[in-house]
VEXLOTI-437904 format. One record per residue: residue in one letter; residue number from 0; x, y, z of N, C-alpha, C in turn. Coordinates in pm, 1 decimal. Atoms other than C-alpha are relative to their C-alpha. Layout:
BEGIN
rest, nr, n_c1, n_c2, n_c3, ca_c1, ca_c2, ca_c3, c_c1, c_c2, c_c3
a, NUM, X, Y, Z, X, Y, Z, X, Y, Z
...
***
This chain:
BEGIN
rest, nr, n_c1, n_c2, n_c3, ca_c1, ca_c2, ca_c3, c_c1, c_c2, c_c3
m, 0, 116.1, 73.7, 8.4, 9252.8, 10513.4, 7941.3, -126.8, 91.0, -10.0
d, 1, 107.4, -110.2, 25.0, 8962.3, 10720.0, 7790.0, -117.4, -46.2, 93.3
s, 2, 111.3, 27.9, -74.4, 8676.4, 10525.8, 7960.7, 4.5, -127.7, 66.2
l, 3, -7.5, 113.2, -90.6, 8632.3, 10270.3, 8231.5, -132.9, -83.7, -16.4
p, 4, 119.5, 82.0, -5.4, 8394.3, 9972.8, 8225.3, -93.1, 39.0, 118.0
e, 5, 87.5, -27.6, -100.9, 8082.8, 10014.2, 8427.8, 9.8, -122.6, 102.9
k, 6, -13.5, 106.5, -94.7, 8109.7, 9834.0, 8760.2, -121.0, -16.5, 67.1
k, 7, 123.8, 49.2, -47.3, 7835.0, 9632.2, 8915.3, 11.5, 16.5, 149.9
y, 8, 17.9, -25.6, -136.4, 7728.5, 9761.3, 9259.0, -91.4, -106.5, 68.8
k, 9, 74.0, 91.4, -70.3, 7590.8, 9519.5, 9518.8, -55.0, 75.7, 126.2
p, 10, 45.0, -75.4, -112.3, 7369.2, 9696.1, 9765.3, 12.0, -66.0, 138.4
n, 11, -5.4, 78.9, -128.4, 7404.9, 9420.9, 10024.3, 146.6, -2.9, 61.1
i, 12, -139.7, 1.8, -46.2, 7788.0, 9476.4, 10043.8, 25.8, 161.5, 14.6
k, 13, -19.0, -146.4, -31.8, 7865.7, 9826.9, 10197.7, 134.6, 47.6, -62.8
s, 14, -135.3, -50.2, 37.6, 8235.8, 9845.3, 10119.5, 97.2, -111.6, -26.8
v, 15, -105.6, 100.8, 47.0, 8507.1, 9651.4, 9929.2, 130.0, 54.4, 8.4
i, 16, -140.3, -40.7, -8.1, 8873.0, 9667.4, 10019.8, 92.9, -104.2, -77.8
g, 17, -88.0, 85.6, 68.3, 9138.0, 9517.0, 9801.1, 144.6, -2.4, 70.6
v, 18, -137.2, 16.8, -60.2, 9489.0, 9390.1, 9920.0, 86.1, -41.8, -128.4
v, 19, -58.9, 36.6, 125.2, 9739.3, 9391.1, 9635.4, 154.7, -4.9, 29.6
s, 20, -131.7, 0.3, -12.4, 10112.3, 9340.0, 9579.3, 58.7, -6.6, -149.3
g, 21, -60.6, 23.4, 127.5, 10352.2, 9358.1, 9282.6, 72.3, -128.7, -25.2
k, 22, -61.4, 125.7, 18.4, 10506.7, 9032.1, 9342.0, -42.9, -95.0, 105.7
g, 23, 31.6, 90.5, -102.7, 10452.2, 8721.5, 9535.5, 96.4, -19.8, 111.1
g, 24, -79.7, 26.8, -109.6, 10594.0, 8606.5, 9869.5, 29.8, 121.1, 92.0
v, 25, -21.6, -110.8, -87.8, 10551.4, 8935.1, 10054.9, -100.1, 0.0, 110.9
g, 26, 69.7, 13.6, -112.5, 10287.6, 8814.8, 10290.2, -145.9, 60.9, -27.1
k, 27, 127.2, -81.5, 35.1, 9991.1, 8972.4, 10106.6, -131.3, -71.0, 50.2
s, 28, 120.9, 60.9, -41.8, 9737.2, 8697.3, 10183.5, -21.3, -1.7, 145.9
t, 29, 13.0, -32.0, -140.2, 9827.1, 8700.3, 10542.3, -53.2, 135.7, 54.8
v, 30, 54.2, -129.4, -34.3, 9777.2, 9069.1, 10559.3, -154.7, 13.4, -34.0
a, 31, 146.6, -7.5, 27.4, 9431.3, 9030.7, 10394.0, -75.5, -68.7, 106.5
v, 32, 64.2, 71.3, -104.9, 9329.9, 8778.3, 10658.6, -3.7, 90.5, 137.8
l, 33, -0.1, -85.7, -105.9, 9446.7, 9007.1, 10935.8, -89.0, 113.8, -12.4
l, 34, 98.3, -111.5, 19.7, 9247.7, 9290.9, 10785.3, -135.5, -44.3, 29.1
a, 35, 138.5, 47.2, -27.5, 8927.0, 9084.4, 10774.0, -13.9, -41.4, 150.9
q, 36, 36.3, 32.3, -128.1, 8977.7, 8951.6, 11125.2, -11.3, 118.9, 91.7
a, 37, 9.2, -129.5, -71.4, 9036.7, 9306.4, 11267.4, -138.0, 65.5, -24.2
l, 38, 120.1, -42.3, 27.0, 8721.9, 9415.3, 11094.7, -113.8, -66.6, 74.4
a, 39, 95.9, 92.7, -57.1, 8527.1, 9118.0, 11225.9, 1.3, 30.1, 156.8
a, 40, -21.2, -17.9, -144.3, 8676.2, 9192.2, 11582.4, -66.0, 130.2, 42.1
k, 41, 70.8, -113.4, -38.7, 8505.4, 9532.2, 11565.0, -157.3, -12.3, -23.8
g, 42, 149.3, 14.8, 11.2, 8162.9, 9380.4, 11497.0, -44.3, 2.7, -124.6
k, 43, 43.1, 5.5, 140.7, 8154.9, 9396.4, 11128.5, -27.5, -123.8, -69.3
k, 44, 23.4, 120.3, 77.5, 8005.1, 9150.7, 10893.1, 97.9, -8.9, -117.0
v, 45, -109.7, -3.2, 77.9, 8307.2, 9043.9, 10680.7, 4.6, -121.7, -95.4
g, 46, -13.0, 109.4, 102.1, 8363.2, 8828.9, 10362.5, 140.8, 14.4, -63.3
v, 47, -125.4, -13.0, 66.0, 8676.1, 8748.9, 10188.5, -13.0, -77.7, -141.1
l, 48, 1.5, 60.1, 130.7, 8708.8, 8687.3, 9810.3, 142.1, -29.6, -44.1
d, 49, -132.0, 44.8, 40.0, 9010.1, 8482.7, 9717.2, 26.1, 26.7, -131.9
g, 50, -20.0, -31.0, 133.2, 9122.4, 8645.5, 9399.6, 134.6, -67.5, -58.3
d, 51, -133.8, 52.8, 58.8, 9456.9, 8460.4, 9372.7, -46.0, -137.5, -42.9
i, 52, 62.4, 123.4, 50.4, 9293.2, 8192.8, 9153.4, 107.2, -124.0, -9.9
t, 53, -107.6, 103.3, 27.1, 9620.7, 8000.6, 9076.9, 85.9, -33.1, 118.3
g, 54, -70.3, 31.5, -130.4, 9760.4, 8021.0, 9430.8, -82.6, 23.3, 117.9
p, 55, 87.4, -45.1, -114.3, 9463.6, 8029.4, 9660.9, 44.4, -58.9, 136.2
s, 56, -40.0, 36.7, -123.1, 9579.4, 8018.0, 10018.1, -111.5, 26.0, 112.5
m, 57, 99.1, -49.8, -94.5, 9271.8, 8167.4, 10194.2, -66.6, -112.6, 78.9
p, 58, 57.9, 103.2, -81.3, 9102.5, 7835.8, 10289.9, 75.7, -49.5, 113.8
r, 59, -85.6, 38.3, -113.5, 9393.3, 7727.6, 10496.6, 11.3, 105.8, 96.8
l, 60, -18.4, -108.6, -104.2, 9457.5, 8071.4, 10660.4, -116.5, 18.1, 73.1
l, 61, 138.2, -14.0, -75.9, 9090.9, 8083.4, 10761.7, -51.0, -114.1, 56.7
g, 62, 41.9, 134.4, -67.4, 9072.4, 7720.1, 10883.7, -102.9, -63.2, -77.8
l, 63, 106.6, 56.4, 57.1, 8840.2, 7615.1, 10611.6, 47.9, -109.3, -116.8
e, 64, -41.6, 75.8, 121.4, 9056.5, 7389.0, 10388.3, -64.6, -130.1, -11.4
s, 65, 72.4, 125.2, 8.9, 8846.6, 7075.4, 10480.6, -140.9, 14.8, -40.1
f, 66, 127.4, -23.0, 25.7, 8529.2, 7236.8, 10382.5, -18.5, 18.8, -162.6
r, 67, 24.5, -20.9, 155.8, 8365.2, 7256.5, 10014.0, -112.7, 87.5, 0.5
a, 68, 117.3, -102.6, 32.8, 8151.3, 7550.6, 9883.7, -98.9, -68.5, -82.2
e, 69, 106.0, 73.5, 81.1, 7827.1, 7472.3, 9714.0, -49.0, 109.0, -114.7
t, 70, 65.6, -69.3, 108.6, 7655.8, 7605.0, 9396.9, -127.7, -59.7, -53.4
d, 71, 130.4, 57.1, 39.7, 7300.4, 7562.2, 9267.4, -5.5, 22.9, -156.9
g, 72, -9.4, 5.4, 137.4, 7417.8, 7620.4, 8912.0, -21.0, 157.7, -41.4
r, 73, 22.0, -136.6, 27.6, 7320.2, 7996.3, 8928.8, 87.6, 101.0, 86.1
e, 74, -61.3, -71.6, -92.3, 7476.1, 8123.4, 9247.4, 113.7, -81.2, 80.1
f, 75, -93.9, 52.9, -89.0, 7786.6, 8039.4, 9465.4, -27.6, 42.0, 143.8
f, 76, 35.8, -19.9, -143.2, 7742.9, 8005.5, 9835.2, 124.0, -14.5, 87.8
p, 77, -125.3, -9.8, -72.1, 8042.9, 8121.9, 10047.3, -20.3, -86.5, 132.2
i, 78, -5.5, 80.6, -126.4, 8147.0, 7918.1, 10361.4, 38.1, 101.9, 110.3
e, 79, -39.3, -87.0, -112.4, 8171.6, 8085.6, 10700.8, 80.0, -67.9, 106.3
n, 80, -74.7, 59.9, -89.3, 8444.8, 8010.5, 10941.0, -33.6, 31.3, 151.1
e, 81, 37.7, -26.8, -140.0, 8439.9, 8009.4, 11333.1, -5.6, 140.5, 38.4
e, 82, -8.7, -134.8, -40.0, 8513.5, 8363.5, 11349.8, -114.2, 90.7, -66.5
g, 83, 113.6, -64.1, 65.6, 8203.0, 8446.3, 11127.2, 35.7, 71.4, -138.9
i, 84, -50.3, -59.1, 123.0, 8416.2, 8543.6, 10825.2, -42.5, -91.3, -125.4
k, 85, 38.0, 83.7, 121.5, 8263.3, 8422.6, 10483.8, 123.1, 7.5, -97.9
l, 86, -123.9, 10.1, 96.5, 8500.1, 8304.2, 10219.5, -53.3, -68.0, -132.3
l, 87, 15.4, 80.0, 119.1, 8482.0, 8211.6, 9847.7, 134.8, -15.9, -64.8
s, 88, -131.4, 16.2, 56.0, 8793.1, 8058.6, 9698.5, -6.2, -124.7, -92.9
i, 89, 3.9, 115.5, 89.9, 8848.2, 7832.0, 9398.3, 32.5, -135.8, 45.9
n, 90, -32.6, 125.6, -71.5, 9001.4, 7565.3, 9618.0, -117.2, -59.0, 86.6
l, 91, 114.6, 50.6, -69.9, 8668.1, 7529.2, 9794.9, -95.1, -80.3, -85.8
f, 92, 82.5, 79.9, 95.0, 8535.1, 7361.0, 9485.1, 80.4, -119.3, -66.9
f, 93, -74.2, 107.7, 49.5, 8810.5, 7110.8, 9434.5, 11.8, -109.9, 122.7
e, 94, -15.1, 118.4, -84.9, 8815.3, 6767.5, 9612.6, 141.5, 1.4, 48.1
d, 95, -140.2, 2.7, -16.2, 9198.2, 6777.7, 9600.3, 52.9, 142.2, 4.4
e, 96, -48.9, -130.7, -6.9, 9337.9, 7098.0, 9731.3, 130.5, 29.0, -75.6
d, 97, -134.7, -12.0, 70.7, 9670.3, 7031.1, 9557.6, -26.6, 0.4, -143.3
a, 98, 32.5, -10.9, 142.7, 9494.4, 7022.4, 9223.6, 28.3, 130.7, -67.9
p, 99, -35.2, -121.3, 60.8, 9647.5, 7286.3, 8990.5, -112.8, 64.7, -69.4
v, 100, 91.8, -74.2, 76.9, 9435.4, 7554.6, 8827.1, 59.7, 36.0, -147.1
m, 101, -68.3, -16.5, 122.4, 9542.2, 7525.1, 8460.6, -89.6, 67.7, -97.2
w, 102, 98.2, -86.3, 83.9, 9321.8, 7793.6, 8295.6, 70.6, 125.5, -62.0
r, 103, -52.7, -121.5, 67.6, 9394.7, 8056.4, 8047.7, -56.8, 128.5, 50.0
g, 104, 42.9, -136.0, -50.1, 9341.8, 8435.5, 8116.7, -145.9, 23.2, 6.4
p, 105, 141.3, -28.4, -8.8, 8975.1, 8469.1, 8020.6, -89.4, -84.3, 116.3
l, 106, 82.8, 86.9, -97.4, 8862.5, 8175.8, 8250.8, 40.7, 43.9, 133.0
l, 107, -47.7, -53.5, -132.4, 9067.1, 8319.8, 8545.1, -88.2, 128.4, 34.1
g, 108, 72.1, -107.6, -26.7, 8909.8, 8641.9, 8507.4, -150.0, -8.4, 15.2
g, 109, 138.1, 36.7, -22.8, 8569.2, 8491.6, 8468.8, -32.9, -39.2, 134.5
a, 110, 26.6, 42.2, -137.4, 8600.9, 8324.3, 8802.7, -9.0, 117.2, 97.0
i, 111, 16.6, -107.8, -92.7, 8665.5, 8655.3, 8977.3, -130.4, 78.1, -28.7
r, 112, 144.7, -65.8, 43.6, 8346.6, 8807.2, 8784.1, -108.6, -72.6, 76.7
q, 113, 102.4, 76.7, -56.9, 8150.3, 8522.7, 8898.6, -13.8, 0.7, 159.9
f, 114, -3.7, -2.0, -154.9, 8253.7, 8527.1, 9265.6, -54.1, 142.2, 55.2
w, 115, 62.5, -134.5, -31.5, 8140.3, 8895.5, 9270.9, -132.2, 4.5, -33.7
e, 116, 131.8, -26.3, 53.7, 7835.7, 8896.5, 9052.9, -105.3, -108.0, 40.4
d, 117, 79.2, 119.2, -9.3, 7708.5, 8546.9, 9104.7, -2.9, -84.8, 137.7
a, 118, -13.1, 61.3, -137.1, 7769.7, 8480.4, 9473.8, -107.9, 65.6, 92.4
d, 119, 101.6, -42.0, -110.6, 7523.3, 8499.0, 9757.1, 68.8, 28.1, 129.9
w, 120, -84.5, -30.8, -131.4, 7732.2, 8687.2, 10017.3, -88.4, 55.4, 111.6
g, 121, 87.8, -36.7, -110.4, 7433.0, 8801.2, 10217.6, 27.0, 149.7, 28.0
e, 122, -23.0, -137.7, -47.8, 7460.1, 9130.0, 10400.2, 143.1, 1.8, 55.9
l, 123, -132.7, -23.7, -46.5, 7828.6, 9243.9, 10450.9, 28.1, 142.5, 17.7
d, 124, -58.8, -143.8, -13.6, 7982.2, 9558.4, 10584.3, 122.7, 12.3, -77.9
f, 125, -127.1, -6.4, 65.1, 8319.6, 9467.8, 10434.4, 13.1, -136.8, -85.5
l, 126, -51.4, 117.9, 78.0, 8435.6, 9231.6, 10144.1, 153.9, 39.7, -18.4
v, 127, -144.5, -15.1, 21.2, 8819.5, 9198.3, 10148.4, 32.9, -97.8, -121.1
v, 128, -37.9, 70.5, 117.5, 8953.0, 9097.7, 9809.1, 147.2, -23.4, 11.9
d, 129, -145.7, 19.9, 15.9, 9290.6, 8917.8, 9799.3, 32.6, -19.5, -128.7
f, 130, -25.0, 9.5, 150.7, 9439.0, 8987.1, 9461.5, 117.7, -93.4, -18.3
p, 131, -127.0, 68.2, 43.3, 9696.9, 8775.9, 9276.2, 111.4, 93.1, -8.9
p, 132, -107.5, -97.6, 14.3, 10036.6, 8931.9, 9255.8, 8.8, 55.5, -137.8
g, 133, -14.9, -49.8, 129.1, 10109.0, 9165.3, 8969.7, -115.7, 59.3, -64.2
t, 134, 88.7, -71.8, 86.9, 9902.6, 9309.4, 8687.5, -71.6, -76.7, -111.6
s, 135, 71.5, 98.8, 109.1, 9743.0, 9008.9, 8514.6, -124.4, 20.2, -29.5
d, 136, 146.2, -9.4, 39.7, 9421.6, 8945.5, 8365.9, -92.3, 0.7, 123.5
v, 137, 72.0, 22.2, -128.2, 9277.2, 8855.6, 8708.3, -22.3, 133.9, 62.9
a, 138, 4.1, -142.9, -51.5, 9374.2, 9195.7, 8850.9, -76.5, 87.9, -73.9
l, 139, 69.9, -87.0, 92.5, 9242.2, 9375.8, 8557.6, -147.1, -11.7, 6.9
t, 140, 139.5, 22.6, -18.5, 8910.1, 9206.7, 8581.8, -50.4, 39.2, 125.3
a, 141, 46.0, -50.3, -138.1, 8883.2, 9282.9, 8951.5, -19.2, 135.9, -0.1
f, 142, 6.3, -149.6, -6.0, 8960.8, 9645.0, 8907.6, -120.3, 53.6, -98.2
q, 143, 108.2, -35.6, 99.9, 8710.2, 9660.8, 8615.7, -140.0, -26.0, 36.6
t, 144, 140.4, 55.7, -26.5, 8421.9, 9477.9, 8772.3, -41.8, 39.8, 135.1
i, 145, 51.1, -10.1, -140.9, 8423.8, 9552.8, 9148.6, 24.8, 145.8, 42.5
p, 146, -17.5, -128.6, -37.3, 8370.4, 9903.5, 9291.7, 75.4, 15.5, 140.1
f, 147, -83.7, -10.6, -119.9, 8648.6, 9926.9, 9542.5, -6.5, 132.0, 79.7
a, 148, -18.3, -119.0, -84.5, 8652.4, 10178.5, 9834.4, 147.4, 35.5, -1.8
g, 149, -152.7, -12.5, -3.8, 9036.7, 10138.3, 9816.1, 74.0, -119.5, 4.5
v, 150, -99.7, 138.2, -16.5, 9335.4, 9883.9, 9819.4, 115.0, 47.2, 80.3
f, 151, -125.2, 8.2, -74.6, 9619.4, 9840.0, 10043.3, 111.4, -61.2, -86.0
i, 152, -124.6, 58.1, 73.7, 9976.5, 9783.8, 9881.6, 76.9, -70.8, 111.2
v, 153, -104.8, 70.7, -95.1, 10178.3, 9517.8, 10061.0, 137.3, -15.2, -68.9
a, 154, -137.0, -2.1, 62.6, 10549.6, 9541.6, 10008.4, 105.4, -28.5, 109.0
t, 155, -123.3, 2.8, -86.0, 10891.0, 9453.0, 10150.1, 81.8, 104.0, -35.7
p, 156, -79.6, -124.5, 14.3, 11147.2, 9730.0, 10185.4, 118.7, -30.1, -84.5
q, 157, -126.4, 23.2, 103.3, 11357.8, 9665.5, 9864.8, -26.0, 89.8, -122.5
d, 158, 14.8, -93.4, 105.3, 11422.8, 9900.8, 9587.2, -68.5, -68.1, -129.2
y, 159, 62.3, 45.3, 136.9, 11337.9, 9664.8, 9301.6, -158.7, -46.5, 33.6
v, 160, 134.1, 48.9, -23.7, 11030.8, 9537.2, 9488.8, -93.7, 123.7, -15.6
s, 161, 92.0, -123.7, 1.4, 10899.2, 9902.0, 9529.8, -22.9, 29.4, -144.9
m, 162, 14.8, -32.2, 155.2, 10956.6, 9946.5, 9146.4, -113.6, -89.6, -45.1
i, 163, 106.1, 92.9, 55.5, 10743.4, 9634.9, 9081.9, -131.7, 34.0, 67.1
v, 164, 122.4, -48.5, -64.7, 10481.2, 9748.1, 9332.1, -53.8, 115.9, -41.4
r, 165, 62.2, -118.3, 52.5, 10444.5, 10069.5, 9179.6, -76.8, -18.3, -130.3
k, 166, 88.1, 33.4, 120.2, 10303.4, 9902.6, 8864.0, -145.3, -27.9, 45.4
s, 167, 139.6, 20.4, -48.1, 10013.5, 9772.4, 9069.9, -63.2, 123.7, 56.4
m, 168, 56.1, -128.0, -56.0, 9971.9, 10106.8, 9235.2, -53.8, 80.1, -116.7
r, 169, 56.3, -93.0, 113.2, 9937.4, 10288.4, 8892.9, -108.5, -73.2, -65.1
m, 170, 105.0, 67.2, 51.7, 9721.4, 10014.6, 8772.1, -136.9, 27.7, 68.1
a, 171, 108.0, -21.6, -77.9, 9477.7, 10080.4, 9050.5, -46.2, 136.9, -24.8
e, 172, 23.3, -147.9, 21.4, 9499.9, 10454.9, 8996.4, -61.2, 29.4, -130.1
t, 173, 32.6, -13.7, 137.8, 9446.0, 10429.1, 8622.7, -152.6, -54.0, -4.6
l, 174, 126.9, 68.4, 3.0, 9139.2, 10214.7, 8681.7, -93.7, 65.0, 115.0
g, 175, 87.9, -67.6, -79.6, 8982.8, 10454.8, 8923.7, -23.7, -40.4, 139.7
t, 176, -0.5, 61.3, -136.2, 9062.5, 10276.1, 9262.2, 92.2, 78.2, 85.4
p, 177, -104.8, -66.0, -92.6, 9211.0, 10477.5, 9552.2, 105.1, -94.8, 67.5
v, 178, -101.0, 77.8, -62.6, 9522.6, 10352.8, 9702.8, 17.9, 53.8, 147.5
l, 179, 7.6, -51.5, -144.7, 9487.4, 10376.6, 10090.9, 131.3, 2.8, 68.7
g, 180, -118.1, -13.3, -59.4, 9847.1, 10321.3, 10182.7, 83.5, -124.9, -22.6
v, 181, -102.5, 97.7, 8.5, 10137.6, 10086.2, 10219.5, 1.8, -80.3, 137.9
v, 182, -40.0, 83.9, -115.0, 10165.4, 9787.2, 10469.8, 135.1, -68.1, -35.7
e, 183, -152.8, 55.8, 26.3, 10537.1, 9699.5, 10489.0, 16.7, -110.5, 85.4
n, 184, -12.1, 132.6, -62.4, 10606.0, 9349.0, 10569.8, 141.1, -45.1, 7.4
m, 185, -121.8, 62.0, -16.4, 10901.7, 9158.2, 10704.8, 128.4, 99.7, -10.1
r, 186, -115.2, -76.3, -26.6, 11130.7, 9454.1, 10755.6, 100.7, -54.1, 104.4
s, 187, -76.9, 51.8, -109.4, 11252.6, 9289.6, 11064.9, -49.1, -136.2, 35.3
l, 188, 63.6, 130.9, -57.9, 11198.5, 8960.3, 11251.6, 10.2, -1.4, 142.0
i, 189, -4.8, 13.4, -145.4, 11114.6, 8878.2, 11601.6, 60.4, -129.1, 36.5
c, 190, -62.5, 121.2, -38.1, 11353.0, 8630.0, 11747.4, -94.9, -96.6, 85.2
p, 191, 100.4, 81.7, -73.5, 11146.3, 8329.2, 11858.8, 67.4, -44.9, 143.9
g, 192, -66.4, 32.8, -128.7, 11404.4, 8265.8, 12142.0, -4.8, 102.9, 104.9
c, 193, -6.3, -95.1, -103.9, 11450.7, 8588.8, 12303.8, -95.8, 119.0, -11.4
g, 194, 98.9, -99.6, 19.8, 11189.9, 8811.2, 12148.6, 59.4, 129.1, -46.3
e, 195, -65.0, -127.9, 58.7, 11437.9, 9073.5, 12015.4, -23.8, 19.4, -142.2
e, 196, 26.5, -38.4, 138.5, 11355.2, 9256.5, 11703.8, 128.0, 24.2, -87.2
i, 197, -117.1, -13.5, 84.5, 11632.6, 9218.4, 11437.2, -33.9, 52.2, -139.1
a, 198, 18.0, -75.7, 135.3, 11643.2, 9448.1, 11131.7, 51.1, -99.1, -104.6
l, 199, -45.4, 62.1, 124.0, 11664.3, 9280.0, 10791.7, 35.0, 87.5, -103.5
f, 200, -28.0, -94.7, 101.0, 11686.6, 9583.5, 10590.5, 46.3, 131.9, 62.1
d, 201, -60.0, -117.5, -60.9, 11889.3, 9913.2, 10654.4, -31.4, 121.9, -65.6
d, 202, 31.8, -119.0, 85.6, 11708.4, 10168.2, 10430.7, -72.4, 102.3, 69.8
g, 203, 75.5, -113.2, -84.7, 11543.2, 10347.9, 10723.7, -149.6, -41.3, -2.4
q, 204, 144.7, 38.3, -12.7, 11200.5, 10285.7, 10863.1, -85.1, 81.9, -90.2
g, 205, 104.6, -64.8, 86.1, 10914.2, 10366.2, 10621.9, 44.4, 33.1, -133.8
r, 206, -39.8, -39.9, 129.7, 11119.0, 10400.8, 10312.8, -64.1, -48.5, -112.4
s, 207, 75.0, 58.6, 111.3, 10915.7, 10164.2, 10105.7, -126.2, 102.5, -26.4
a, 208, 116.0, -88.3, 12.5, 10615.5, 10399.7, 10161.8, 47.4, 132.0, -65.2
e, 209, -50.2, -123.0, 53.8, 10826.6, 10702.8, 10092.2, 32.0, -3.3, -151.7
r, 210, -25.5, 12.1, 137.6, 10938.9, 10573.7, 9761.0, -117.2, -14.4, -81.0
l, 211, 124.0, 21.8, 76.8, 10593.1, 10487.1, 9658.6, -85.1, 131.2, 20.8
g, 212, 83.1, -113.8, -10.0, 10462.1, 10829.1, 9776.8, -131.0, -23.5, 72.1
l, 213, 126.6, 38.7, -54.9, 10194.8, 10665.9, 9990.3, 16.8, -0.7, 155.3
p, 214, -6.8, 18.4, -160.0, 10124.0, 10667.6, 10386.9, 32.7, -138.6, 39.6
l, 215, -28.9, 133.1, -49.5, 10271.6, 10394.9, 10574.3, -109.4, -34.0, 99.5
i, 216, 103.9, 40.7, -100.4, 9982.2, 10211.4, 10753.5, 49.7, -77.6, 106.4
a, 217, -62.9, 91.9, -89.9, 10184.7, 9943.6, 10931.5, 120.9, -48.1, -45.3
s, 218, -137.6, 65.3, 44.0, 10533.7, 9799.9, 10936.2, -11.2, -122.9, 96.2
m, 219, -0.6, 124.7, -65.9, 10508.4, 9433.0, 11032.0, 121.0, -84.9, -6.9
p, 220, -127.1, 89.9, 4.7, 10800.3, 9211.3, 11138.6, -45.3, -144.9, -26.4
w, 221, 27.6, 138.1, 17.8, 10821.8, 8842.3, 11047.8, -0.7, -54.0, 145.4
r, 222, 22.0, 69.0, -132.9, 10688.7, 8637.1, 11333.0, -18.3, -151.1, -32.6
r, 223, 5.8, 138.2, 2.0, 10734.4, 8262.1, 11359.5, -148.8, -61.5, 13.9
e, 224, 124.5, 53.7, -21.5, 10388.7, 8203.6, 11505.4, -94.6, 29.0, -100.1
l, 225, 88.8, -31.1, 107.4, 10225.1, 8372.2, 11201.4, 42.1, -84.0, -120.8
a, 226, -42.2, 72.3, 115.0, 10450.5, 8220.3, 10934.9, -29.1, -147.1, -1.7
q, 227, 12.7, 142.7, -0.8, 10422.3, 7861.9, 11053.5, -140.4, -50.4, 47.9
a, 228, 137.6, 40.9, -34.1, 10060.8, 7867.7, 11169.6, -76.9, -75.5, -116.5
k, 229, 75.5, 75.3, 98.3, 9842.4, 7607.5, 10993.0, -116.8, 93.5, -41.1
s, 230, 103.5, -100.5, 18.3, 9561.2, 7872.1, 11017.8, 19.0, 129.0, 102.8
l, 231, 0.2, -110.5, -81.9, 9519.4, 8221.8, 11168.6, -120.7, 29.1, 87.7
r, 232, 121.8, -38.8, -83.8, 9286.0, 8288.7, 11466.1, 33.6, 121.7, 64.5
w, 233, -17.5, -134.5, -57.4, 9243.1, 8636.0, 11592.7, 34.2, -13.3, 151.4
s, 234, -19.1, 16.4, -156.6, 9235.3, 8517.3, 11965.3, 144.7, -46.9, 34.3
d, 235, -139.2, 59.1, -22.9, 9578.4, 8348.0, 11919.7, 123.2, 88.8, -55.0
l, 236, -109.0, -88.1, 54.8, 9763.0, 8634.8, 11745.0, 61.0, 85.2, 109.3
p, 237, -77.1, -84.6, -98.4, 10035.8, 8834.1, 11930.0, -77.3, 144.3, 1.7
e, 238, 64.2, -119.1, -20.1, 9905.1, 9166.9, 12067.8, 51.6, 104.5, -102.8
e, 239, -51.3, -97.9, 96.5, 10133.7, 9366.3, 11837.6, -42.9, -28.6, -146.3
a, 240, 50.5, 39.9, 134.4, 10011.8, 9180.5, 11524.7, -148.0, 49.2, -2.5
r, 241, 139.6, -49.8, 9.5, 9647.9, 9263.1, 11628.4, -8.4, 148.4, -8.8
k, 242, -5.4, -128.2, -0.4, 9754.3, 9621.6, 11679.7, 14.0, 46.6, -148.1
d, 243, -32.5, -32.3, 134.8, 9898.0, 9636.5, 11330.7, -129.0, -19.6, -91.7
a, 244, 120.5, 17.0, 84.9, 9581.4, 9486.3, 11175.3, -108.5, 105.6, 32.0
a, 245, 98.5, -104.0, -38.6, 9368.3, 9736.6, 11374.3, 29.4, 129.9, -76.2
k, 246, -28.3, -130.4, 74.7, 9553.6, 10024.3, 11200.8, -44.8, -12.8, -139.8
m, 247, 64.8, 11.6, 128.2, 9446.7, 9880.2, 10864.5, -146.6, 0.9, 7.2
a, 248, 133.9, 4.6, -10.4, 9101.2, 9828.3, 10988.2, -51.3, 149.3, 6.3
f, 249, 28.1, -122.9, -20.1, 9081.7, 10192.5, 11103.7, -11.1, 76.2, -135.5
v, 250, -4.6, -67.0, 141.8, 9186.1, 10314.9, 10743.8, -115.4, -39.6, -82.7
a, 251, 106.9, 59.8, 88.9, 8937.0, 10078.3, 10577.2, -135.2, 45.9, 47.2
l, 252, 120.2, -62.2, -52.7, 8662.8, 10208.2, 10805.1, -30.9, 136.5, -46.2
r, 253, 6.5, -137.4, 46.1, 8724.1, 10561.4, 10682.0, -7.9, 12.4, -142.3
a, 254, 7.8, 0.3, 137.7, 8741.4, 10466.5, 10326.6, -145.8, 14.9, -50.7
k, 255, 153.0, -22.4, 40.1, 8428.4, 10592.9, 10137.8, -18.0, -93.5, -119.3
a, 256, 43.3, 72.2, 121.4, 8259.5, 10345.8, 9914.4, -47.5, 83.3, -114.8
p, 257, 36.0, -84.8, 124.0, 8222.3, 10487.3, 9552.8, -140.8, 0.3, -20.2
h, 258, 139.1, -19.4, 13.4, 7848.2, 10427.7, 9570.2, -77.1, 47.6, 109.5
a, 259, 60.5, -52.3, -128.0, 7784.4, 10547.6, 9913.5, -89.8, 117.3, -13.4
a, 260, 69.4, -118.6, 8.9, 7666.6, 10880.3, 9802.1, -134.4, -15.0, -85.0
t, 261, 118.2, 25.6, 70.3, 7400.1, 10724.4, 9579.5, -102.5, -75.9, 80.9
r, 262, 98.7, 78.0, -73.3, 7229.2, 10544.0, 9857.7, -108.9, 90.9, 58.2
***
């Protein structure tokens, strides 16, 4: 790609971190919420942009599914949850959260652009963007529009999944976005009865990251209390889950925003 579109910087948002995956069902949105909560727990002002337009799960995960966002026709106004995390999601504008989003590519991409360019986010230290799976129009628009400090790749430890995820990784790199590392999810499960960790894959710890040629940031087991929770609250999370989220936050805090040098 010879030239990249000019990205619009917002001086009120210090750093933008994306969470991506090559396919659905790997826990990407949960990881994005954990990252946002870990940053907020460190005293940072955090927002979440729900970029998964056709599968928006952020309102439920952040405990905001019963609220509705507002617009004055020019700007969108995010909603803030009890933990102080701001959110914009397409589902916050529907009276029926089960209503499908039946839009073609240009409209989907336009929603992402508006949530970035036409939203009153206020002052934020971090904006976490939850991408849709894959390399669709929405992901392309996000990479072309938003100046990311970096993205995390969420993957499960399977060969074919790593191949699919590599497509998202190369897309990010092609569009000038640093890939910060891999968050490996559901390698094992924690037995809800005895607490024993049971391996689900036998390809060796960290092999997903090794296949992708990226650092392994965290390896998170499946936990029933996370998988079945109606919403995620930082104070209710298991200590090990908070530790994994803190590892992501540490990397995000060190990621340099592309416009930082121009301030």
